ZATIVEX-547743 format. One line per field, with one value per residue (C-alpha): residue number from 1; y, z, x. Coordinates in steps of 0.05 Angstrom, whole numbers. Each point is the difference from the previous one (the first is absolute). Layout:
REM ZATIVEX-547743
num: c(NUM  ...)
Y: c(Y  ...)
Z: c(Z  ...)
X: c(X  ...)
//
This chain:
REM ZATIVEX-547743
num: c(1  2  3  4  5  6  7  8  9  10  11  12  13  14  15  16  17  18  19  20  21  22  23  24  25  26  27  28  29  30  31  32  33  34  35  36  37  38  39  40  41  42  43  44  45  46  47  48  49  50  51  52  53  54  55  56  57  58  59  60  61  62  63  64  65  66  67  68  69  70  71  72  73  74  75  76  77  78  79  80  81  82  83  84  85  86  87  88  89  90  91  92  93  94  95  96  97  98  99  100  101  102  103  104  105  106  107  108  109  110  111  112  113  114  115  116  117  118  119  120  121  122  123  124  125  126  127  128  129  130  131  132  133  134  135  136  137  138  139  140  141  142  143  144  145  146  147  148  149  150  151  152  153  154  155  156  157  158  159  160  161  162  163  164  165  166  167  168  169  170  171  172  173  174  175  176  177  178  179  180  181  182  183  184  185  186  187  188  189  190  191  192  193  194  195  196  197  198  199  200  201  202  203  204  205  206  207  208  209  210  211  212  213  214  215  216  217  218  219  220  221  222  223  224  225  226  227  228  229  230  231  232  233  234  235  236  237  238  239  240  241  242  243  244  245  246  247  248  249  250  251  252  253  254  255  256  257  258  259  260  261  262  263  264  265  266  267  268  269  270  271  272  273  274  275  276  277  278  279  280  281  282  283  284  285  286  287  288  289  290  291  292  293  294  295  296  297  298  299  300  301  302  303  304  305  306  307  308  309  310  311  312  313  314  315  316  317  318  319  320  321  322  323  324  325  326  327  328  329  330  331  332  333  334  335  336  337  338  339  340  341  342  343  344  345  346  347  348  349  350  351  352  353  354  355  356  357  358  359  360  361  362  363  364  365  366  367  368  369  370  371  372  373  374  375  376  377  378  379  380  381  382  383  384  385  386  387  388  389  390  391  392  393  394  395  396  397  398  399  400  401  402  403  404  405  406  407  408  409  410  411  412  413  414  415  416  417  418  419  420  421  422  423  424  425  426  427  428  429  430  431  432  433  434  435  436  437  438  439  440  441  442  443  444  445  446  447  448  449  450  451  452  453  454  455  456  457  458  459  460  461  462  463  464  465  466  467  468  469  470  471  472  473  474  475  476  477  478  479  480  481  482  483  484  485  486  487  488  489  490  491  492  493  494  495  496  497  498  499  500  501  502  503  504  505  506  507  508  509  510  511  512  513  514  515  516  517  518  519  520  521  522  523  524  525  526  527  528  529  530  531  532  533  534  535  536  537  538  539  540  541  542  543  544  545  546  547  548  549  550  551  552  553  554  555  556  557  558  559  560  561  562  563  564  565  566  567  568  569  570  571  572  573  574  575  576  577  578  579  580  581  582  583  584  585  586  587  588  589  590  591  592  593  594  595  596  597  598  599  600  601  602  603  604  605  606  607  608  609  610  611  612  613  614  615  616  617  618  619  620  621  622  623  624  625  626  627  628  629  630  631  632  633  634  635  636  637  638  639  640  641  642  643  644  645  646  647  648  649  650  651  652  653  654  655  656  657  658  659  660  661  662  663  664  665  666  667  668  669  670  671  672  673  674  675  676  677  678  679  680  681  682  683  684  685  686  687  688  689  690  691  692  693  694  695  696  697  698  699  700  701  702  703  704  705  706  707  708  709  710  711  712  713  714  715  716  717  718  719  720  721  722  723  724  725  726  727  728  729  730  731  732  733  734  735  736  737  738  739  740  741  742  743  744  745  746  747  748  749  750  751  752  753  754  755  756  757  758  759  760  761  762  763  764  765  766  767  768  769  770  771  772  773  774  775  776  777  778  779  780  781  782  783  784  785  786  787  788  789  790  791  792  793  794  795  796  797  798  799  800  801  802  803  804  805  806  807  808  809  810  811  812  813  814  815  816  817  818  819  820  821  822  823  824  825  826  827  828  829)
Y: c(463  2  -10  -57  -34  7  -24  -52  29  61  55  31  71  48  63  43  -45  3  76  -2  -51  45  57  -38  -24  70  23  -55  -28  -63  -2  70  -23  -64  -55  -40  -72  -30  -65  -4  -66  -43  25  -67  -20  65  -9  -68  25  62  -36  -68  -41  -54  -72  -30  -73  -38  -27  -66  -18  -24  -50  -25  -12  -34  -44  -19  -21  -41  -33  -17  -36  -33  -25  -26  -38  -25  -25  -36  -29  -25  -32  -34  -28  -26  -30  -33  -26  -25  -19  -17  -25  -23  -33  -19  -6  -73  9  64  -8  8  67  28  -21  34  62  7  -11  50  51  -7  7  63  30  -16  34  60  7  -7  52  47  -6  22  48  59  -12  1  61  35  -17  26  69  11  31  67  -20  -61  15  -71  -40  -3  -1  -28  69  0  -73  17  58  -46  -46  38  -27  -69  19  23  -68  -40  47  -11  -76  4  46  -34  -22  42  64  -14  -14  64  43  -32  -14  72  -5  62  9  63  25  49  58  1  34  22  36  73  59  -13  -69  16  -8  -75  -57  -28  -58  -68  -26  -62  -28  -19  35  -51  18  -19  -64  -55  -64  -44  11  -11  45  49  47  -54  -16  69  8  60  -48  -58  37  -3  -75  -9  47  -39  -66  17  23  -63  -43  33  -5  -74  -13  34  -41  -66  13  22  -61  -47  41  5  -73  -25  -64  -29  -75  -53  -19  -71  -14  -20  30  41  24  42  26  70  5  42  52  4  11  53  37  -3  24  55  23  -3  40  53  9  9  46  41  9  19  51  28  5  30  54  10  11  42  49  2  -7  28  51  14  5  5  57  37  -3  19  61  20  -7  41  -48  7  -54  -32  -2  -64  -41  31  -13  -70  -14  28  -41  -65  15  13  -60  -46  25  -14  -70  -21  28  30  26  68  6  34  55  23  19  71  28  42  -56  -46  52  9  -75  -2  59  -40  -59  -18  -7  64  -14  -4  62  35  -21  22  68  14  -14  42  57  3  -4  51  48  -11  52  -53  -47  42  12  -73  -24  50  -17  -74  11  51  -49  -54  18  -59  23  71  -28  -43  62  40  -59  1  71  -28  -48  28  -60  24  -61  22  73  -6  -31  56  53  -30  -2  74  21  -39  32  68  -10  -32  58  48  -20  22  -65  -41  50  -10  -76  5  47  -42  -62  -8  20  30  69  -35  -40  61  35  -54  25  67  -28  39  -1  76  48  63  41  -43  40  -18  -27  -50  -19  -10  -43  -44  -4  -28  -50  -22  -7  -42  -44  -6  24  59  36  66  -33  -27  69  31  -55  6  73  -8  -51  43  62  -36  -27  69  23  -32  36  -65  -24  64  -16  -70  27  48  -56  -46  2  33  11  77  11  -47  41  67  -29  -3  73  13  35  40  57  -43  -45  59  41  -54  -1  -72  -30  -62  7  -59  41  60  -48  -27  69  19  -61  6  75  -18  -53  46  54  -49  -19  70  23  -56  28  -10  -28  -48  58  38  -60  -10  74  -3  -65  26  66  -37  -37  42  -5  20  76  2  -46  46  60  -29  -8  71  26  -42  -25  54  -53  -42  46  -59  -24  70  6  -68  21  67  -36  -45  60  31  -63  -8  72  -19  -23  54  -42  -16  75  18  -55  24  72  -18  -40  48  23  -28  66  35  -55  7  75  -9  -43  45  63  -33  35  -32  -65  -37  6  -74  9  52  -55  -3  75  -10  -59  39  57  -47  -34  70  19  -66  9  71  -20  10  -7  59  -30  -11  69  28  -42  25  74  -13  -22  72  -23  46  48  -55  -28  67  3  -70  25  27  -64  -41  -66  18  49  -49  -34  65  29  -62  5  75  -11  -54  44  57  -46  -46  37  35  73  -1  -4  62  43  -55  -8  74  -16  -33  68  5  -55  39  27  -69  -30  51  -7  -76  4  46  -35  -74  -58  -67  -23  61  45  -44  3  73  11  -41  40  66  -19  -13  44  64  -3  23  68  61  33  54  -49  -41  63  16  -70  4  66  -29  -57  40  -45  33  -33  1  -40  -51  -4  -9  -57  -36  3  -28  -58  -18  4  -42  -56  -13  -70  -24  -21  -56  38  63  -25  59  58  21  -2  43  47  11  7  55  33  0  33  53  16  4  40  55  14  26  -71  -24  46  -23  -73  17  35  -59  -50  -34  -19  -40  -38  -16  -28  -44  -24  -23  -42  -34  -10  -69  -37  9  73  -18  -30  27  -67  -67  -71  -27  17  6  71  16  61  31  76  34  41  -33  27  15  44  38  14  22  45  32  8  31  53  16  7  48  54)
Z: c(-211  27  -71  -11  64  -16  -72  10  -54  -23  -47  -41  -26  -37  37  -38  17  73  -2  -32  51  59  -30  -6  71  25  -36  33  -53  37  8  -27  -71  -35  -5  -63  7  -46  37  28  -17  56  23  6  -69  -30  27  -27  -69  0  33  -31  51  -21  7  66  2  54  52  6  -71  30  43  -55  -49  58  14  -77  1  63  -31  -61  41  43  -58  -34  64  8  -73  11  64  -34  -56  52  37  -63  -21  67  8  -73  -22  61  55  -48  -50  39  72  4  -39  36  48  70  11  -63  24  67  -29  -50  55  46  -56  -19  74  13  -65  15  67  -33  -51  54  41  -60  -19  69  19  -37  34  70  -18  -25  65  39  -31  19  66  -2  61  -37  -57  -31  -6  -69  5  37  34  28  23  35  36  25  39  64  3  20  72  -6  -32  58  47  -37  4  74  13  32  -47  34  -7  -73  -13  35  -39  -68  1  -3  -46  -5  10  -41  -69  -20  -1  69  -10  73  -6  22  6  73  -10  -50  50  13  -37  -62  10  -27  -69  -12  -47  14  -30  -47  24  72  -11  48  -42  61  73  24  -16  -37  -20  -42  -37  -14  -73  -7  20  -45  -60  35  7  -72  -25  34  -19  -74  7  36  -50  -61  34  14  -70  -28  45  -15  -75  -5  40  -50  -62  24  20  -60  37  -23  9  -48  -63  -24  -72  -33  56  -42  64  22  -63  4  76  0  -48  35  66  -27  -29  65  44  -50  2  75  5  -52  36  69  -28  -35  65  38  -55  10  73  -9  -46  52  55  -44  -18  66  51  -36  -48  49  -56  48  41  -65  -27  67  0  -69  20  63  44  60  51  -1  -76  0  18  -59  -48  22  -5  -70  -22  27  -37  -65  7  15  -62  -43  30  4  -67  -59  15  -29  49  53  -51  1  74  25  70  -5  -25  53  55  -25  3  72  19  -16  44  68  31  41  -15  -75  4  36  -53  -57  34  13  -71  -30  47  -16  -75  1  38  -42  -51  -48  3  22  -66  -23  68  5  -69  16  64  -31  -54  53  37  49  24  12  37  42  15  21  43  37  23  49  33  69  32  28  -35  -67  9  -53  -51  13  -7  -63  -31  19  -31  -63  -6  12  -62  -39  12  -31  -68  -21  -32  61  48  -34  7  74  17  -41  45  45  72  -22  32  65  -1  -13  55  50  -8  32  67  60  75  13  2  -44  62  21  15  -35  65  3  -73  15  61  -40  -56  50  25  -71  -13  61  -27  -64  -46  -45  4  -24  -60  -21  9  -47  -53  5  -10  -58  -35  6  -23  -64  -12  11  -65  -36  4  8  57  38  -1  27  56  20  -2  44  69  53  -46  -6  77  4  -53  33  68  -28  -13  73  21  66  12  36  -60  -48  40  24  -40  20  -23  -42  -73  0  42  -48  -61  28  5  -68  -38  35  -20  -71  -4  28  -48  -59  23  12  -68  -36  -55  -17  45  32  24  24  43  24  21  38  38  15  27  42  37  62  6  -72  7  71  -18  -58  46  47  -58  -22  69  20  -66  -15  -4  -47  -57  -46  52  5  -75  -4  54  -33  -66  33  27  -70  -30  56  -11  -64  38  37  64  4  -9  59  43  -15  14  63  28  46  -23  -69  -38  47  -10  -75  3  46  -50  -59  32  36  -12  -5  -29  -41  -76  -6  46  -43  -28  70  -4  -69  24  60  -45  -46  60  27  -69  -5  72  -15  -66  5  77  36  67  -13  -29  67  39  -40  8  76  -4  -24  -56  -53  2  -6  -59  -34  15  -27  -69  -10  19  -65  37  35  -49  -38  58  41  -59  0  73  -2  -59  36  62  -44  -38  53  67  -9  6  75  -3  -46  53  17  -74  -14  13  -67  -33  21  -50  -59  -25  4  -35  -57  -12  -3  -51  -44  2  18  -42  8  72  38  -47  6  76  2  -49  45  60  -34  -25  72  41  -37  20  67  -29  -20  -67  34  34  -62  -37  54  -3  -76  7  53  -43  -62  -37  -34  -8  -75  7  42  -49  -56  38  12  -73  -19  49  -34  -67  22  33  -55  26  71  22  50  40  10  -7  35  -31  -49  54  47  -56  -16  75  7  -63  26  65  -37  -44  61  37  -51  -63  -36  3  -42  -58  8  -7  -61  -33  13  -33  62  -28  -57  50  44  -58  -16  72  -9  -59  36  71  29  64  25  14  42  62  56  14  -32  18  -59  -60  42  17  72  31  -58  -5  22  -64  -67  -54  -44  56  11  -74  -6  58  -30  -68  32  36  -67  -34  53  -19)
X: c(-300  -70  -26  48  -22  -73  3  53  42  38  -17  56  -7  44  24  -47  -58  18  0  -68  -24  23  -36  -63  5  11  -61  -42  -46  -25  -75  -11  13  -24  49  12  -22  52  15  68  34  20  68  33  -28  23  69  5  -18  45  60  13  35  49  -25  21  17  -36  48  -39  19  67  -38  -46  58  38  -60  -7  76  -9  -63  40  53  -54  -39  62  19  -71  0  68  -26  -64  41  44  -59  -30  65  12  -70  -10  70  39  -44  -53  46  62  -22  22  65  25  57  -16  35  -32  -69  7  34  -58  -51  32  8  -74  -19  40  -19  -73  10  31  -54  -53  36  7  -73  -21  56  -30  -68  33  44  -62  -36  60  -6  -73  19  34  43  26  49  0  63  30  77  58  9  -71  9  64  -33  -54  46  -9  -73  26  -1  -72  -15  27  -35  -66  7  12  -59  -61  -52  -56  39  16  -74  -20  51  -12  -74  -25  -61  -42  -74  -9  18  54  -49  -34  -66  -1  66  -6  46  2  25  53  56  -19  32  -33  -46  29  -19  -40  54  72  60  30  70  -19  -36  29  -2  15  -20  73  59  -47  56  35  -64  -26  -15  48  59  -19  30  69  -3  -22  54  56  -32  6  72  18  -38  33  70  -10  -24  63  46  -33  -4  73  22  -32  21  74  7  -41  -11  -65  18  28  -37  13  6  -63  -42  -51  -37  59  32  -32  2  64  -28  -68  31  48  -58  -39  57  15  -72  -1  64  -22  -68  34  53  -53  -38  61  19  -70  10  69  -28  -55  50  45  -54  -38  58  61  -31  -56  -50  -61  33  17  -69  -29  47  -22  -72  16  -43  43  19  -70  3  41  -61  -38  58  11  -73  -4  60  -30  -65  36  46  -62  -35  61  11  -73  -23  34  69  -25  -59  43  20  -72  4  13  3  -61  -47  32  -15  -73  -11  27  -43  -61  21  -31  67  19  75  -14  -41  56  51  -45  -15  73  20  -58  13  75  -12  -55  43  63  13  26  -58  -58  -31  0  -23  -59  -22  -4  -37  -46  -26  -11  -65  2  69  -27  -59  46  42  -61  -25  68  -12  -51  49  12  35  69  33  -28  24  56  -48  -50  52  29  -71  -11  68  -16  -69  31  46  -57  -47  50  -22  -69  -26  24  -30  -67  7  18  -57  -48  11  -61  20  66  -13  -21  64  42  -39  22  71  -21  -19  27  -12  -4  -57  3  17  59  62  66  29  -58  12  74  -18  -47  50  51  -51  -14  75  9  -55  41  -56  13  -66  28  34  -69  -31  53  -11  -76  1  51  -45  -62  40  19  -70  -28  32  -59  -68  -39  45  -13  -73  13  45  -57  -51  39  -31  44  60  -4  1  60  38  -20  23  73  0  1  64  4  49  51  5  5  50  46  64  15  -66  7  -10  -49  -49  5  -5  -66  -30  26  -28  -67  -3  19  -53  -55  22  -7  -69  -23  23  -38  -45  -74  -53  49  43  -62  -19  71  8  -65  21  70  -25  -52  56  4  76  18  1  26  58  20  -7  52  48  -11  14  59  28  53  54  -40  -22  -17  -51  -29  -8  -36  -48  -13  -13  -50  -36  0  -32  -50  -22  -31  -60  -42  -10  74  17  -45  32  69  -18  -37  60  36  69  1  -10  49  50  -4  10  59  35  -21  28  60  67  67  -20  51  -6  -16  -59  -35  -46  -33  -15  -32  -39  -27  -21  -37  -36  -23  -24  -40  -28  -25  -31  -76  5  -30  15  74  6  -27  48  59  -21  -2  72  18  46  -27  58  50  -37  3  76  9  -24  70  35  9  -5  -64  -33  -44  -32  -5  -40  -45  -14  -14  -45  -40  -6  -29  -45  -29  2  -65  -21  4  76  5  35  47  22  13  73  3  1  73  17  -27  69  32  -59  0  74  -6  -57  39  67  -11  -25  -35  -18  21  -38  -60  -4  14  -58  -44  21  -11  -69  -24  48  -10  -74  21  23  -43  11  41  43  13  21  51  28  7  36  46  22  9  -46  -59  -67  6  65  -35  -58  48  35  -68  -18  67  -8  -66  35  59  -42  -51  -8  -6  70  11  54  -44  -71  -30  40  -55  -54  40  17  -74  -17  51  -23  -72  23  40  -63  -43  49  6  -41  64  28  -60  22  73  -18  -44  56  46  -48  -24  -66  32  43  -59  -38  60  -2  -70  22  58  -28  9  -15  71  -16  -60  36  44  35  10  9  40  -43  -65  -19  -23  -28  -36  1  -65  0  8  47  -59  -33  66  9  -73  8  63  -34  -61  45  33  -67  -28  48)
//
């Protein structure tokens, strides 16, 4: 589950592969073996390739096709109305104005006037409806249901009319003197209200100084909507009256001016009726889909935008409908919610920005739409830049926009190509760093933290939420080597990250602690681990900078001491120490920090740990092996802890044997001659070591060979003979096994890169210990095998530890020197 959380995906293995994997973990190969640099594919991308997901239809397609159908009806009605106007003006009023009956003249005039009114209202209704949706707090009126629900505002209207003019002016005329982003805003002023804007909200513009509520732009669409319905209804009534009565006046015989009047009037009234009916059909269809079938609510539910999503859905529908009406009827089909949201995100209106941010966040987080959404955002650099810019918005009224931008970027950074684009934006790391702002000192107690958290919550600003998101974004960006360098180069960012690793004993021991606090510590440790394990010169610089932060090692020490209930945190802290130990200065800082080595040994030797916590023991052993590597001072510190006897005993424990052998080997190799007497206790390990060399393979055999090569030096010839007799293993058997190892491993293997080196070192000790051993090796063909080693030696055998494929801590004696020494001993006899 840790791996899945870190990589953002899951890894599926067969049972046999899992068994091998557990074996590899127990043997602990980490930095002691070179790691293959075959690039891992992005987990999200690999999942999408291996697991083909069925195509998911976009919910907004229902709105775009509905807008197209409405536009067809609207354009048909408009065409009929245009034809009716032309017919009336050219044929009727132009050609028969004098000969028309009085009733027909006024009927035609009234119809033209009300139709003109309806067309005018229609041409501007969408504009006013569009304006009404600019504010998140205004849903926009588009149905009878919504109009009915607004009737309770009549009282407020009367109240507004009766309100004194001065009061109205004071409440309405609130023009702002500073921009949206106040440059003087500071963390200390985050609780204050946002300064007003220099521009009006279009939904709040008072068109007249009196009764401003009635003449606000968001209410004009209501008036225009009813005006159209009344006009169309009146047109239907008047046209039907004339068509039913069919009374167009008497036509005298021989009166050529009136012979076509009846047909012309019938055509006009029919066109007027058809146009009005078509419009009413459009409105009926509109109300059927929106009020009865609840199309907007249905799409909102499928998009999972929540209660506030209705504003977004309605705004999208108006835009699509406007495109279909004002341009080609197919223009609206080209719209989609993601592109619509990206356009809104670039707006200067806070309400539009919020609508766009909400849509993108929901679609980016949705399992169904995430891939498509992130792909569209990822190829649109201005949108990414806009999201990064929003991370710096600290005004409380823009909190949701900022949080949405952070959540979108956290998903976007999960894909490698997108993470490179995000990190490549100038100032991106500084913007992400702004999410990590806290108001506590590194020494603050958890109670103080909780108090401040309560204060923040009272201020309605989710500081801790932004901390989590900031760490998550950085953690995903840190998967790329170049991004790690950018994180390290960002001024003040590393100390901020380290600050979040702080966890005192009350936080770690309290069973009722909130998971968010533990999650903060966990994510920060994961991020520090990723940075500390970076390879190459970038990693070297990062490890140096991390270790120089004075709280890094002390914070990890507290987790080692008090984190028994949180083994995952302990393991992360230990792995950070292991990575930092690649640098000599960091190794000395870790060893010189009181209690770190002791804490590692307490975990390494602890009894009664649950089986699923064995990985913590293995990690502790690896860290100790790294800290004793070529560090005389740390070896002395460990010998003062008097753990030598326990380490010898740990050689017989399968879980601990590999790392115990490494630690003992380092103690013997790097402690110096002044510690000879303290290390004589290593002789007790000889029987265990000999048995392992003769019976084990691979990693365990390699580390035991290394321990024997250095540990047996503390025995005299007589003592060694006694140990060989006690174990029942003769020296000739051991010599035979060493020769067989050289034959078996003709080429330097990655899993056991030092096995031939340790084998030759042990053979040299045996030949120096007793002259008879030289003859044994000669008879076994040792000289031939050593010559073969010279032909196949590679750089992999020249290093103690590795950072990826880069070798670190070169052995003091080269393989060629060892082989020449062994050959010289064989030649002397």
